[in-house]
C-alpha beads as a LAMMPS data file, in Angstrom:
LAMMPS data file: protein, C-alpha beads

358 atoms
357 bonds

1 atom types
1 bond types

-500.0 500.0 xlo xhi
-500.0 500.0 ylo yhi
-500.0 500.0 zlo zhi

Masses

1 110.0

Atoms # bond

1 1 1 0.141 -0.256 -0.115
2 1 1 1.260 3.725 -0.872
3 1 1 0.609 5.900 2.140
4 1 1 1.225 10.092 1.941
5 1 1 1.255 11.590 5.472
6 1 1 0.567 15.639 5.691
7 1 1 1.481 17.537 8.128
8 1 1 2.938 21.561 8.200
9 1 1 6.238 20.663 9.553
10 1 1 9.124 18.019 9.106
11 1 1 12.197 17.196 9.787
12 1 1 14.752 20.457 10.272
13 1 1 11.479 22.616 10.627
14 1 1 10.080 20.265 13.206
15 1 1 9.111 22.557 16.396
16 1 1 7.046 20.100 18.786
17 1 1 5.627 16.646 19.575
18 1 1 3.095 16.679 16.583
19 1 1 6.284 16.225 14.042
20 1 1 7.647 13.764 16.428
21 1 1 4.422 11.911 16.375
22 1 1 4.300 12.144 12.464
23 1 1 7.958 10.826 12.190
24 1 1 7.154 7.815 13.980
25 1 1 4.318 7.182 12.058
26 1 1 6.246 7.234 8.969
27 1 1 8.790 4.785 10.408
28 1 1 5.999 2.609 11.632
29 1 1 4.530 2.249 8.346
30 1 1 7.745 1.699 6.603
31 1 1 8.823 -0.826 9.029
32 1 1 5.684 -2.997 7.863
33 1 1 6.731 -2.488 4.537
34 1 1 4.066 0.034 3.009
35 1 1 5.469 2.476 0.760
36 1 1 5.618 6.296 2.152
37 1 1 5.937 9.807 0.807
38 1 1 5.214 13.189 2.799
39 1 1 3.771 16.092 1.997
40 1 1 4.682 19.333 4.115
41 1 1 6.076 23.116 4.074
42 1 1 8.984 25.032 4.115
43 1 1 10.215 29.046 3.927
44 1 1 10.410 29.903 0.360
45 1 1 13.810 28.406 -0.414
46 1 1 15.318 25.248 -1.117
47 1 1 14.286 21.762 -3.255
48 1 1 10.924 21.006 -3.927
49 1 1 11.556 17.383 -3.127
50 1 1 13.902 15.544 -0.917
51 1 1 14.675 11.719 -0.420
52 1 1 14.140 11.028 3.549
53 1 1 15.961 7.666 4.875
54 1 1 17.197 6.516 1.658
55 1 1 13.736 6.043 -0.131
56 1 1 10.597 7.914 0.510
57 1 1 9.705 11.099 -0.477
58 1 1 8.963 14.704 0.989
59 1 1 7.460 16.785 -1.266
60 1 1 7.366 20.764 0.021
61 1 1 5.075 23.584 -0.528
62 1 1 6.058 26.805 -0.190
63 1 1 4.616 28.413 2.816
64 1 1 5.201 31.006 5.179
65 1 1 3.893 29.420 8.096
66 1 1 7.150 28.790 9.574
67 1 1 8.161 32.191 10.019
68 1 1 4.404 33.323 10.780
69 1 1 4.733 34.258 14.050
70 1 1 7.618 36.674 13.443
71 1 1 4.571 38.905 11.222
72 1 1 2.687 41.487 12.424
73 1 1 -1.105 40.469 13.682
74 1 1 -2.796 42.317 10.737
75 1 1 -0.243 40.280 8.572
76 1 1 -1.223 36.936 10.384
77 1 1 -5.052 37.688 10.083
78 1 1 -4.616 38.298 6.078
79 1 1 -2.529 35.180 5.809
80 1 1 -5.264 33.001 7.490
81 1 1 -7.765 34.051 5.392
82 1 1 -5.676 32.814 2.560
83 1 1 -4.835 29.619 4.114
84 1 1 -8.179 28.780 4.297
85 1 1 -8.573 29.448 0.343
86 1 1 -5.355 28.474 -0.858
87 1 1 -6.069 27.525 -4.260
88 1 1 -2.182 28.032 -5.536
89 1 1 -1.472 25.017 -2.934
90 1 1 -4.547 23.302 -3.627
91 1 1 -2.959 23.063 -6.987
92 1 1 0.200 22.249 -6.370
93 1 1 -0.890 19.207 -3.883
94 1 1 -3.377 17.930 -6.526
95 1 1 -0.604 17.816 -8.823
96 1 1 1.605 15.455 -6.649
97 1 1 -1.285 12.862 -5.741
98 1 1 -1.844 12.294 -9.305
99 1 1 2.076 11.728 -9.588
100 1 1 2.066 9.612 -6.779
101 1 1 -1.375 7.705 -7.002
102 1 1 -1.766 6.973 -3.226
103 1 1 -3.938 4.308 -1.743
104 1 1 -4.448 6.580 1.755
105 1 1 -3.499 10.029 2.706
106 1 1 -3.579 10.576 6.448
107 1 1 -3.535 14.554 7.246
108 1 1 -2.381 15.966 10.187
109 1 1 -2.275 19.755 10.663
110 1 1 -2.807 21.530 7.360
111 1 1 -2.672 25.174 8.588
112 1 1 0.441 26.149 5.791
113 1 1 -0.943 23.824 3.353
114 1 1 -4.634 24.858 3.336
115 1 1 -7.666 23.748 4.430
116 1 1 -8.875 23.024 0.486
117 1 1 -6.795 19.596 0.893
118 1 1 -9.778 17.520 1.932
119 1 1 -11.714 18.934 -1.182
120 1 1 -8.617 17.891 -3.071
121 1 1 -8.864 14.444 -1.767
122 1 1 -12.666 14.073 -2.502
123 1 1 -12.256 15.210 -5.850
124 1 1 -9.413 12.416 -6.272
125 1 1 -11.025 10.176 -4.913
126 1 1 -8.278 9.187 -2.126
127 1 1 -9.363 7.814 0.902
128 1 1 -8.551 10.530 3.542
129 1 1 -8.442 10.136 7.460
130 1 1 -7.016 12.781 9.779
131 1 1 -5.458 12.559 12.858
132 1 1 -6.255 15.584 15.357
133 1 1 -3.345 17.244 17.068
134 1 1 -4.678 20.382 18.591
135 1 1 -7.554 22.796 18.059
136 1 1 -6.274 24.738 14.665
137 1 1 -9.562 23.673 13.438
138 1 1 -11.746 25.804 16.160
139 1 1 -9.267 28.450 16.491
140 1 1 -6.264 29.676 14.185
141 1 1 -3.933 30.271 16.587
142 1 1 -4.411 26.119 17.329
143 1 1 -3.925 27.104 21.261
144 1 1 -6.428 27.583 24.227
145 1 1 -4.635 29.118 27.154
146 1 1 -5.943 28.318 30.747
147 1 1 -8.424 31.272 31.815
148 1 1 -8.656 32.534 28.321
149 1 1 -10.915 29.565 27.069
150 1 1 -13.934 31.829 25.888
151 1 1 -11.765 32.806 22.844
152 1 1 -13.054 29.598 21.082
153 1 1 -16.408 30.612 21.356
154 1 1 -16.209 34.224 20.381
155 1 1 -18.242 34.919 16.654
156 1 1 -14.742 35.374 14.815
157 1 1 -13.870 31.901 16.133
158 1 1 -17.569 30.715 15.265
159 1 1 -17.149 31.873 11.655
160 1 1 -13.583 30.429 11.198
161 1 1 -15.191 27.362 12.567
162 1 1 -17.938 26.867 10.102
163 1 1 -15.986 27.388 7.079
164 1 1 -13.078 24.872 8.329
165 1 1 -16.101 22.396 9.434
166 1 1 -17.518 23.036 6.033
167 1 1 -14.180 22.646 4.014
168 1 1 -12.734 19.681 5.994
169 1 1 -16.382 17.869 5.769
170 1 1 -16.187 14.380 7.252
171 1 1 -13.120 12.039 5.935
172 1 1 -13.496 8.035 6.097
173 1 1 -11.967 8.279 9.563
174 1 1 -10.867 10.582 12.439
175 1 1 -8.377 9.884 15.157
176 1 1 -7.018 11.456 17.932
177 1 1 -5.062 10.377 20.884
178 1 1 -7.226 11.900 23.630
179 1 1 -10.954 11.798 24.173
180 1 1 -10.700 15.315 25.380
181 1 1 -9.443 16.774 22.001
182 1 1 -12.275 14.085 19.756
183 1 1 -15.150 15.744 21.860
184 1 1 -13.940 19.067 21.828
185 1 1 -14.769 18.872 17.822
186 1 1 -17.739 16.478 18.283
187 1 1 -19.410 19.075 20.412
188 1 1 -18.871 21.717 17.489
189 1 1 -20.468 19.631 14.915
190 1 1 -17.446 18.750 12.919
191 1 1 -16.553 14.678 11.354
192 1 1 -20.515 13.737 11.590
193 1 1 -20.381 11.031 8.958
194 1 1 -16.982 10.050 10.029
195 1 1 -15.594 6.781 11.907
196 1 1 -14.117 8.123 15.277
197 1 1 -11.401 6.493 17.034
198 1 1 -9.532 7.435 20.152
199 1 1 -5.917 5.905 20.284
200 1 1 -2.886 6.983 22.219
201 1 1 0.547 7.187 20.502
202 1 1 2.088 4.142 19.492
203 1 1 5.420 5.086 20.753
204 1 1 8.697 2.818 19.806
205 1 1 10.512 1.239 22.599
206 1 1 13.610 2.445 24.080
207 1 1 16.788 1.378 25.656
208 1 1 16.605 4.081 28.312
209 1 1 15.081 2.802 31.580
210 1 1 15.812 4.876 34.609
211 1 1 13.808 4.092 37.541
212 1 1 13.886 6.575 40.071
213 1 1 17.413 6.427 42.412
214 1 1 16.212 4.818 46.059
215 1 1 12.719 5.907 44.977
216 1 1 13.734 9.877 45.535
217 1 1 13.967 12.237 42.679
218 1 1 16.746 14.725 42.253
219 1 1 16.708 15.852 38.803
220 1 1 13.759 17.194 37.149
221 1 1 13.421 17.737 33.291
222 1 1 11.457 20.004 31.066
223 1 1 11.619 19.303 27.512
224 1 1 9.853 21.735 24.896
225 1 1 9.558 25.093 23.562
226 1 1 10.689 27.811 25.767
227 1 1 7.252 29.814 25.736
228 1 1 5.050 31.282 28.368
229 1 1 2.024 28.829 27.096
230 1 1 4.301 26.050 28.161
231 1 1 4.727 27.036 31.781
232 1 1 8.071 27.705 31.773
233 1 1 8.161 30.705 34.021
234 1 1 5.647 28.870 36.070
235 1 1 8.291 26.144 36.572
236 1 1 11.297 28.155 37.054
237 1 1 9.644 30.365 39.676
238 1 1 8.119 27.594 41.597
239 1 1 11.842 25.943 41.563
240 1 1 13.636 28.711 42.716
241 1 1 11.413 29.007 45.895
242 1 1 12.786 25.243 46.619
243 1 1 15.675 25.762 48.557
244 1 1 17.142 22.209 48.532
245 1 1 21.197 22.413 46.815
246 1 1 21.189 18.882 45.953
247 1 1 18.167 19.181 43.289
248 1 1 18.540 19.946 39.640
249 1 1 16.486 21.533 36.541
250 1 1 17.088 20.692 33.703
251 1 1 15.590 22.902 30.265
252 1 1 15.958 20.747 27.159
253 1 1 14.626 22.938 24.394
254 1 1 13.357 21.887 21.159
255 1 1 12.176 23.864 18.477
256 1 1 13.740 27.278 19.850
257 1 1 11.368 29.735 21.629
258 1 1 11.177 33.339 21.461
259 1 1 11.313 33.381 25.346
260 1 1 14.570 31.896 25.849
261 1 1 16.285 35.228 26.883
262 1 1 13.479 35.843 29.659
263 1 1 13.622 32.559 30.950
264 1 1 17.049 32.366 31.423
265 1 1 16.596 35.960 33.171
266 1 1 14.167 34.554 35.429
267 1 1 16.417 31.382 36.409
268 1 1 19.059 34.007 37.166
269 1 1 22.143 32.894 38.907
270 1 1 20.500 29.975 40.557
271 1 1 23.280 27.216 39.298
272 1 1 20.830 24.243 39.836
273 1 1 18.915 25.624 36.356
274 1 1 20.744 24.713 33.329
275 1 1 19.289 24.883 29.461
276 1 1 20.520 22.770 27.236
277 1 1 19.979 22.846 23.494
278 1 1 17.726 23.365 21.165
279 1 1 18.052 19.576 21.030
280 1 1 17.246 16.968 18.072
281 1 1 14.467 13.576 19.793
282 1 1 17.582 11.831 19.990
283 1 1 19.369 14.182 22.369
284 1 1 16.493 14.396 24.476
285 1 1 16.551 10.987 24.806
286 1 1 20.110 10.961 26.307
287 1 1 19.337 13.833 28.578
288 1 1 16.464 11.840 29.998
289 1 1 19.084 8.985 31.145
290 1 1 20.339 11.591 33.552
291 1 1 16.732 12.776 34.740
292 1 1 14.574 11.614 37.243
293 1 1 11.070 13.043 37.030
294 1 1 9.678 15.089 33.656
295 1 1 7.707 17.889 34.630
296 1 1 5.085 19.285 32.424
297 1 1 4.031 22.579 33.513
298 1 1 1.678 23.915 30.471
299 1 1 -0.780 26.624 30.666
300 1 1 -2.116 25.587 27.278
301 1 1 -4.414 22.838 26.721
302 1 1 -2.492 20.094 25.612
303 1 1 -4.073 17.250 23.501
304 1 1 -1.674 13.865 24.167
305 1 1 1.793 15.468 24.654
306 1 1 4.688 13.179 23.272
307 1 1 6.892 14.675 25.976
308 1 1 4.943 12.199 28.749
309 1 1 4.924 9.001 26.263
310 1 1 8.722 9.421 26.091
311 1 1 9.281 9.871 29.801
312 1 1 7.318 6.974 30.478
313 1 1 8.470 4.741 27.793
314 1 1 12.283 5.747 29.686
315 1 1 10.629 5.046 33.231
316 1 1 10.207 8.453 34.185
317 1 1 7.303 9.541 36.467
318 1 1 5.804 13.029 35.299
319 1 1 4.212 16.020 36.571
320 1 1 1.955 17.587 34.731
321 1 1 -0.505 20.315 34.665
322 1 1 -4.371 19.010 34.417
323 1 1 -5.430 20.061 31.544
324 1 1 -7.075 18.974 28.083
325 1 1 -5.743 15.612 27.371
326 1 1 -2.817 15.158 29.987
327 1 1 -4.828 13.178 33.166
328 1 1 -5.826 10.476 30.280
329 1 1 -2.059 10.107 29.949
330 1 1 -1.053 9.471 33.908
331 1 1 0.140 6.557 35.352
332 1 1 0.488 5.398 38.949
333 1 1 3.835 6.519 39.402
334 1 1 2.463 10.375 37.862
335 1 1 1.296 13.348 39.554
336 1 1 -1.554 16.030 38.295
337 1 1 -1.033 19.697 39.759
338 1 1 -3.623 22.154 39.475
339 1 1 -2.598 24.330 36.197
340 1 1 -1.258 27.763 36.931
341 1 1 -0.804 26.958 40.758
342 1 1 2.717 27.607 41.639
343 1 1 2.222 26.340 45.040
344 1 1 0.991 23.270 43.879
345 1 1 3.657 22.423 41.478
346 1 1 6.212 22.883 44.290
347 1 1 4.527 20.582 46.044
348 1 1 4.401 18.055 43.708
349 1 1 7.897 18.508 43.120
350 1 1 8.698 18.001 46.906
351 1 1 6.526 14.885 46.953
352 1 1 8.704 13.461 43.985
353 1 1 11.898 14.049 46.339
354 1 1 10.032 12.154 49.115
355 1 1 8.347 8.978 47.704
356 1 1 6.507 7.576 44.803
357 1 1 4.339 5.429 43.977
358 1 1 2.051 6.524 47.005

Bonds

1 1 1 2
2 1 2 3
3 1 3 4
4 1 4 5
5 1 5 6
6 1 6 7
7 1 7 8
8 1 8 9
9 1 9 10
10 1 10 11
11 1 11 12
12 1 12 13
13 1 13 14
14 1 14 15
15 1 15 16
16 1 16 17
17 1 17 18
18 1 18 19
19 1 19 20
20 1 20 21
21 1 21 22
22 1 22 23
23 1 23 24
24 1 24 25
25 1 25 26
26 1 26 27
27 1 27 28
28 1 28 29
29 1 29 30
30 1 30 31
31 1 31 32
32 1 32 33
33 1 33 34
34 1 34 35
35 1 35 36
36 1 36 37
37 1 37 38
38 1 38 39
39 1 39 40
40 1 40 41
41 1 41 42
42 1 42 43
43 1 43 44
44 1 44 45
45 1 45 46
46 1 46 47
47 1 47 48
48 1 48 49
49 1 49 50
50 1 50 51
51 1 51 52
52 1 52 53
53 1 53 54
54 1 54 55
55 1 55 56
56 1 56 57
57 1 57 58
58 1 58 59
59 1 59 60
60 1 60 61
61 1 61 62
62 1 62 63
63 1 63 64
64 1 64 65
65 1 65 66
66 1 66 67
67 1 67 68
68 1 68 69
69 1 69 70
70 1 70 71
71 1 71 72
72 1 72 73
73 1 73 74
74 1 74 75
75 1 75 76
76 1 76 77
77 1 77 78
78 1 78 79
79 1 79 80
80 1 80 81
81 1 81 82
82 1 82 83
83 1 83 84
84 1 84 85
85 1 85 86
86 1 86 87
87 1 87 88
88 1 88 89
89 1 89 90
90 1 90 91
91 1 91 92
92 1 92 93
93 1 93 94
94 1 94 95
95 1 95 96
96 1 96 97
97 1 97 98
98 1 98 99
99 1 99 100
100 1 100 101
101 1 101 102
102 1 102 103
103 1 103 104
104 1 104 105
105 1 105 106
106 1 106 107
107 1 107 108
108 1 108 109
109 1 109 110
110 1 110 111
111 1 111 112
112 1 112 113
113 1 113 114
114 1 114 115
115 1 115 116
116 1 116 117
117 1 117 118
118 1 118 119
119 1 119 120
120 1 120 121
121 1 121 122
122 1 122 123
123 1 123 124
124 1 124 125
125 1 125 126
126 1 126 127
127 1 127 128
128 1 128 129
129 1 129 130
130 1 130 131
131 1 131 132
132 1 132 133
133 1 133 134
134 1 134 135
135 1 135 136
136 1 136 137
137 1 137 138
138 1 138 139
139 1 139 140
140 1 140 141
141 1 141 142
142 1 142 143
143 1 143 144
144 1 144 145
145 1 145 146
146 1 146 147
147 1 147 148
148 1 148 149
149 1 149 150
150 1 150 151
151 1 151 152
152 1 152 153
153 1 153 154
154 1 154 155
155 1 155 156
156 1 156 157
157 1 157 158
158 1 158 159
159 1 159 160
160 1 160 161
161 1 161 162
162 1 162 163
163 1 163 164
164 1 164 165
165 1 165 166
166 1 166 167
167 1 167 168
168 1 168 169
169 1 169 170
170 1 170 171
171 1 171 172
172 1 172 173
173 1 173 174
174 1 174 175
175 1 175 176
176 1 176 177
177 1 177 178
178 1 178 179
179 1 179 180
180 1 180 181
181 1 181 182
182 1 182 183
183 1 183 184
184 1 184 185
185 1 185 186
186 1 186 187
187 1 187 188
188 1 188 189
189 1 189 190
190 1 190 191
191 1 191 192
192 1 192 193
193 1 193 194
194 1 194 195
195 1 195 196
196 1 196 197
197 1 197 198
198 1 198 199
199 1 199 200
200 1 200 201
201 1 201 202
202 1 202 203
203 1 203 204
204 1 204 205
205 1 205 206
206 1 206 207
207 1 207 208
208 1 208 209
209 1 209 210
210 1 210 211
211 1 211 212
212 1 212 213
213 1 213 214
214 1 214 215
215 1 215 216
216 1 216 217
217 1 217 218
218 1 218 219
219 1 219 220
220 1 220 221
221 1 221 222
222 1 222 223
223 1 223 224
224 1 224 225
225 1 225 226
226 1 226 227
227 1 227 228
228 1 228 229
229 1 229 230
230 1 230 231
231 1 231 232
232 1 232 233
233 1 233 234
234 1 234 235
235 1 235 236
236 1 236 237
237 1 237 238
238 1 238 239
239 1 239 240
240 1 240 241
241 1 241 242
242 1 242 243
243 1 243 244
244 1 244 245
245 1 245 246
246 1 246 247
247 1 247 248
248 1 248 249
249 1 249 250
250 1 250 251
251 1 251 252
252 1 252 253
253 1 253 254
254 1 254 255
255 1 255 256
256 1 256 257
257 1 257 258
258 1 258 259
259 1 259 260
260 1 260 261
261 1 261 262
262 1 262 263
263 1 263 264
264 1 264 265
265 1 265 266
266 1 266 267
267 1 267 268
268 1 268 269
269 1 269 270
270 1 270 271
271 1 271 272
272 1 272 273
273 1 273 274
274 1 274 275
275 1 275 276
276 1 276 277
277 1 277 278
278 1 278 279
279 1 279 280
280 1 280 281
281 1 281 282
282 1 282 283
283 1 283 284
284 1 284 285
285 1 285 286
286 1 286 287
287 1 287 288
288 1 288 289
289 1 289 290
290 1 290 291
291 1 291 292
292 1 292 293
293 1 293 294
294 1 294 295
295 1 295 296
296 1 296 297
297 1 297 298
298 1 298 299
299 1 299 300
300 1 300 301
301 1 301 302
302 1 302 303
303 1 303 304
304 1 304 305
305 1 305 306
306 1 306 307
307 1 307 308
308 1 308 309
309 1 309 310
310 1 310 311
311 1 311 312
312 1 312 313
313 1 313 314
314 1 314 315
315 1 315 316
316 1 316 317
317 1 317 318
318 1 318 319
319 1 319 320
320 1 320 321
321 1 321 322
322 1 322 323
323 1 323 324
324 1 324 325
325 1 325 326
326 1 326 327
327 1 327 328
328 1 328 329
329 1 329 330
330 1 330 331
331 1 331 332
332 1 332 333
333 1 333 334
334 1 334 335
335 1 335 336
336 1 336 337
337 1 337 338
338 1 338 339
339 1 339 340
340 1 340 341
341 1 341 342
342 1 342 343
343 1 343 344
344 1 344 345
345 1 345 346
346 1 346 347
347 1 347 348
348 1 348 349
349 1 349 350
350 1 350 351
351 1 351 352
352 1 352 353
353 1 353 354
354 1 354 355
355 1 355 356
356 1 356 357
357 1 357 358
């Protein structure tokens, strides 16, 4: 079977967990003997087609999506309108699909590739399955922040949802790693005639197994983008107030982050806090081997964070904010804290230094 995957960022342009999940999916398909190709975006430079891992093709569509966060709010608003009705990108994608003749297309995040893609798939009578990663069909930012939940219910957001709902229609199948995210879409009338499935990501086995030393955590780890909505300042402030010199906090940067210098300033002269990166996925695996506990302090509603999957596969317990689909992932040794609550986060960190499995 020939399978095409479509996601807005990939490879060197990866920023977060969705890209990691798509890459793992591609590798799993190839390991099963399927033919795989990728359609993604890149800034306006470079070749249109590359070869990944020796045989599978990556097709690039020129898009400003990668650098969109550097543009003004007015420009981004105009860009979003063009992204919804991008006939140019739809035409380019149609040519690729006619050339490749896939049996199945699995779409992921289409922001930057254009929301005309599902209609192209219907025109070509190609089986279409879709994976949900965030709320970008409900709001163009793709983010819902704690205590700002009403943004997806504003009139402009409802107009946006009406457009994306009509353009997406009902793929044959829609899969979400969390029940929370799937319900968010179903409640707003999305995918009425699709088959629905809640399926956690299939995470690769890891050789890293690092159970807590004597059941006590000393080395804490954050992996992700250094942005305010990821709770990085909440974490730094909570950790600094724990006056225990034997504890450390490593901030492993994945995908960069516009708030890095502010985060360094917030850490100040606390020698227990160190920054590493930006790191590749493989490099973060090595960092886990020297850590005792992962902290996911997000202020944004997460779907099913891949950092949690990776930590659990490596035997690391997790402390995470109680938002979105995160509670669905928690294991017996993991701890949830109230989102945005610095005191509760500090208490959960201290709990991990005292005992586990309670």
